[in-house]
Each structure stands twice: as structure tokens, then as C-alpha cells.
N, C-alpha and C positions, 0 to 999 in steps of 0.2 A: 604473550600468547600462551606459553607453556604454563604459567601460573594460573591463567584463566581456565585452560583446559583441565589442569589438575584439580582446581576447585570445583569445576562443573562435574568432573568425573566422580569426585568424592560425594557431591550432592546426589548424583544419579545413583551411586552405589547404595547410599543410605535410603533413598526414596523407593528404589525398585526392588532391593533385596534379591530374591531369586529370579526376578524378571530381567535377567541380563540381556535378553534378546533386544529389548528396547534400547539399551545403552549401546550395544554393538551397532545398531542401525543408525545412530546419530554421531558416533565417534569413530575416527577423528572427523573434524569438520571437512566438508567438501571444498575443493578449490573454488575460488570465486567465479571462474569461467566455466564451471561444469554445467552441462545441459540439465534442465530440470527433469527429474524422473516423472514418468507418466504411466497410467494404466495401459495394459495391452489387451487386445481382444480376447474374450474368454474369461477374463478375471471376474470375480464376484465384486459386488459393490463394496463389501467390507474390505476385501483385499486392496481394492483401488484406493479407498480412503487412506489405508495404511501407507501405501506407496506415496501418495501425494503429501499426506501430513508429515511423514518422516523426512521427505525431501525438503519441505518448507523449513523444518527445524534444522536440517543440515545447512541450508542456505543462511538461515539466521545466524548460526554459530560461526559460519565461515567468515563473517564480516565483523565479528566482535572486536578483534585486535585493531583493525583499521578504524573502527568507530571510536574506540578508546583513544586512538592517536589523533582524533579530530579530522579524519579524512571524510570529506563531504560525500564522495561516491559510496564509501563503505556504509555510512549512515543511511543513505538512500536505499541501498540494497537490503539492509536490515529491515527497513520499513516495508519494502516490497515483499520480502519473505513473510513478514508478519501479516500483511494484508492478504497475501495469497492463502495463508493458513486460515485466517478468519473467513475468507470467501469459501474455502473448502468445507469448513464446518457448516456454513449456511447451505451450500449446495447439497451436502449429504445429511442435512438435518433429519430427514425421515429415517435415516439409518443410525445416526450416532447420538441422537437425543437420549440422555439418561440423567441420573441424579448428579453427575459430575460436570456436565457440559457447561452449565451456567457459571460455575466457578472458574473453569478454564477460560471462558469468554471474558469474564470480568478481569482476569489477570492480563489477558492480551490487550484489553482496552487500557489498563493501567500502563503497560509498556508503550502503547501508542501515544498516550498523553506525555510520557516522559521524553519521547524522541521527537515529537512534532515541532516544538519551538525552535530547536537547533536547525532542523531541516528548513523551516520557513525562512530563517535568517540566512542560511546558506544560499537559498534561492534568491533572496532579495539582493544580497551582496554580489553574487556571481553573475546573475542574469540581468540585473537592473542597474544597480549603482555603478559597478565597474564600467559597463559600456557608456552610461550617461556621463561619467567623469571624463571619458575620452572625448565625447561629443561636446561637452560643455566645459572644456578645459579652463576657460576664463571665468566661469561662473563662481562667485564666492560661496562658501558654505559647504561645498561638497565634501571636502576633507573632514570637516567637523561632523557631518552626518555619517560619513563612513566610519569614523572613529566610534561614534555612539553605537552603531549597530555591530561593529567588531567587538566592542566590550560586551554587548548583550549576547552575542554569539558565544563568546568565551564562557559567560555565565551559564548559558543553555547547555553547552557541551560538558561543563562540570556536572550538571544535572544528569546528562546522558551517561557520563562515566560512572557516576554514583549508582545509577540504575543498573547498568550492565555488569558492574562488578559486585552487585549486592547479592545477599543470600536469597532475597525474594526472587530475583531473576533466575538464579540457579535452580531454585525450587520450581519455578514456572517451567523451565526447560525439562527438568526431570519428570515432573508430574504430568506434563503434557505428553511426553514421550511414552510414559507408562500407560496413560489413558488411550492414546492412539493405538498402542500395541495390544493392550489387554484390559481396557476399561469395561465397565458394566455393559456397555452397548454390544460388546463382542459376545456376551453370554445371555442376551435377552431371550426369553422364552415366549415373548409375545408373538403369536403366529404371523401376523401381518408384517411386523418389523423384521422378524427373523427371515421371512421369505424374501423381503426386499434386500436385506443384508447379504444373504447367501445366493441371491439371484444374479444374473449377468449384469455387469455395470452398464451395458448398452441400454438396458431398459431405463435405468435412472438417468443416464446421460441424455437420452432423447427427450424424456419428460422435462428435465430441467432446462435444456436448451430451448425447447419449444415454448415453455411457459414464460421464461424470462425474455425471450425475443418478443413474444406477444405483448408483454407488459411494457417494454420499451417502445415498441411501435405505437401503442396506445397513448402513452404519456408524452411521447415526442412528436405526435402528429402535428401540433401547432407550436413548435419550439420557440418561435419568436415572441409568443405571448406569455411565456412562463416567467414567474418572478424568481428572485435569487434562490429562495428556499426550494422551489420546485426544480430549478436547474441543478441544484446541489444533489437533491434526492435522485434525479435522473442520472447524474454522473455516477453515483454510487452503484446504481443498478447496471449501468453500462460496464463499469469496471468488473463487477461480479460476472457478467456474461462473458466478458473478454477472458477472464481467468478460466471460466468454464470451457471456453473454446480451446484454450491452451492445455488444460487438464485432460480433455477428452480427445485431443487431436489424433492420437495414435489409433483410435477406434474406427476412423473413417479415412481410408488411404487409397481407395481406387481413384482413377484419373479424374472422373467427374467430381467426386467428393473433394479431391485436392484442389481443383480449380475453384470450386465454390467456396471452400474453406479459406483459401487465400484472399478472395474478394471480401468475404464476410468479416474476417479478422481485420483486414485493412480498413474497412468501413468503421468497425468498432473503435479501432485505434485512433482514427481521425476524429470521430465524434467525442471520444473521451478526452482527447487532447484539447479540442476547442472548448469544451465545457470546463475542463480543468483550468483554462485560462481565466475564466470568470472568478473562480475560487481564488486563484493566485492574486488577481487584481484586488479583490476585497481584502485579502490578508495584508497585502503590501500597503494599501491605502490606510488601513487601520494602524499599522506600525508607524507610518510617516505622520499621520494626524496626531499621534501621541506627542511627537516632537513639537508640533505647533502649539500645543496646550501646556508644554512643560519646558519653559525657558531654562537655559543652563545657568546654574548659580554663579559660576566663576567667569562668565562671559560678559563682555560689554554689551550695551544695547545694540550697537552696530553688528557685533558678532552674532547676536541672537537673530537679528534681522536677516543676516546672510544665511544662517542655518535654516531659518524658516523659509527663505526663498528657495534654497536647494530642496527642502522637503516638498515645497509646493511644485517644483519642477518634476519631481518624481511622481507625485500624485497626478499631475497633468499628463505626464507621459503614459501612465497606466490608464487613465480615463480615456485618452485618445484611442486606445486599442479596442474599446468596447464594441464600437460599430463594426469594425473589421472582424472581431471574434464572433459577433452575432451572425454576420454573413457566412462565415466559415461554418458555424454550427448548423445553420439552415441547409447549407450545401451538403455537409456531412450527414445530416439526418436524412436527406433525400437519397443519398447514396446507400445508407443503411437500409432504408425501406425497400430499395430495389434489390438488395443482396438476397440471394436465394439460400434457404437452409441447406447445409451440406450433409445433414444427418438423416435425411429422408430419401 
């Protein structure tokens, strides 16, 4: 971790020059269990984005060492921090859109692509294969399937390690910190953009929460009839709204707001979780179906049959969950529709 921090610091020094404030705000990394920083009442929208954005970067950096050590939870938390930052850029788009934002977003997408395969394999091995091996202790082929995915996981983590230790990643962290702290958006002279940036964050928060709630209510009205692509798009919108609730939580703290906020956030969490299950099932089925079409070169015909049988059991286990997930999604959507806004 010391070497990574030193390398990152060197990259930050070079990229930021006199803008030492940005470096100070993301170094050293926050401890993994630190509460996320959030805007306080009375802050401007611009100040609020800085608080959120730099907090996300600290969270990202806090889990670098664990991720390099192939710790599943550390990788997961890095991805959460990155998703939160991308969501913040989307939520504050009317404030922070400038000539640099697309490059920042593109680099964050690159990092997401580098981290995703390892996390998918962590999920498959830990949440699906390990429990099924215990349940199906006598079923042949599970050990072979587990070894295949363990090897793929190792390859994916090597890709993750290369990304997190790369100059490209260090540059991403440095340039994003500088952009959050002092990017062109902070100096925009456009009257409308400047007014929103310098105005109270409560104005932007209420507009974003209302607009995104309305969109989800409209798209999720008949959730049982949505196809896979529509469910995926809906899940992304729900995730952004959930992050928005967390970002703006401190702005609404009276007793009535706290009660409504708790129910609203719980409804979002349930809905996101149930829809995320569909995405996980699709990913896991695709990984296992690849085994069925790719026999092992050094395996006997019987061993290949056993391996295909185990892969088929995993696919069947995942498919069996779809009906239950759909019922949970419908119930969660109903709960969300009944949840009252806490910001009005």
C-alpha cells in the first residue's frame, strides 16, 4: 500500500502542480469503514459536488491495497465507490458539464470494464458454486467447474491488479481530483449554470429526486411485463436514485422527513436488490453455458459429461429463482410506489 500511495502521490503532484488542495483532500485514503461524506444544509451545489466527489475518490483509494491482494470485498467496495462517483456526475450534470467531463466519464467506464469480470466471478464462486457444492456433495463435476472458474478468477484479478497499479489509473485519480476541485465547471461564466452551481444544493436535490422518482414510477408501473433490457435500464435508474437519497440525506432531517426517508430508501434498496438478481442470473448462466460449448481438452468423455452436468445444475438453480425474483420485484415496486417523498 505504501508503494501505491507513493506512486499515486507522485502522479497527483505532477498532474495538479499548484493545486495541492485536491491532493490533500484525497490523501491519505480514508479507512474502509468511514462514513461517506455528504453535503450539509446551506451548501451550494458546487460545494456539495466537491464533498461527494472527493469522498468517492477517497473510498476508491481506500480499497486499492485489498483489491490488489484479491480480496473480494475490497474489489466490491472499489466498484461501489466508482459507481457512486459516476452517479454523482450524472446527478450534478447541470452543474459540472464542461469540456473535460466526457474524458473523465470515459476513464471511469474503462476502470469499470477492468474490474467487472473479477467481481462477477467472485459472485458466482462465493454465492452460487460454494453453496451448491455443499448441497450436491455427491454430484460429479462440481470440483472441475469450480477449478475452471477459480482459474478464470485469477486471470481476471491479474487484469484488475494491472489496472489499479497502472499509470493510467493514477492519472485517472489525479485528473479527476483536480477536475472536481478546480475544473472548468468551477469557473463557468454561463449565467444559468453559474446560478445553479452557486445556488443552494437543496434546489438541485429536490429537482433531481423528484424527476428521477417520477421516471422510475412511470417505467416500473407494469414491471412484470418488462423484458431483460428494460429491467436492466430500470435497475440503473433505481441505483442512481438510491445514491441520490444517500448523497442528499443530511439535507432533510426533521422527524417527518426521517421517517419518510427511511421507508423510501428501504423501498429502493429492495427494488434494486430484486432487479439486480435478474442481472446476476443472466451473467451466471452465460458463464456456465460457455462450459457446455467448450469441452476440456485433457478430460475424458465421462469427465466432460460430469462437468457439463454440474454446469447444467448451476444453470437450473439460477433459472428456478426467476419466478420468485419476479414476485419480489412486483412487491418491491408496489412498496416503492407507496413511499412518499421526504424532500417536500
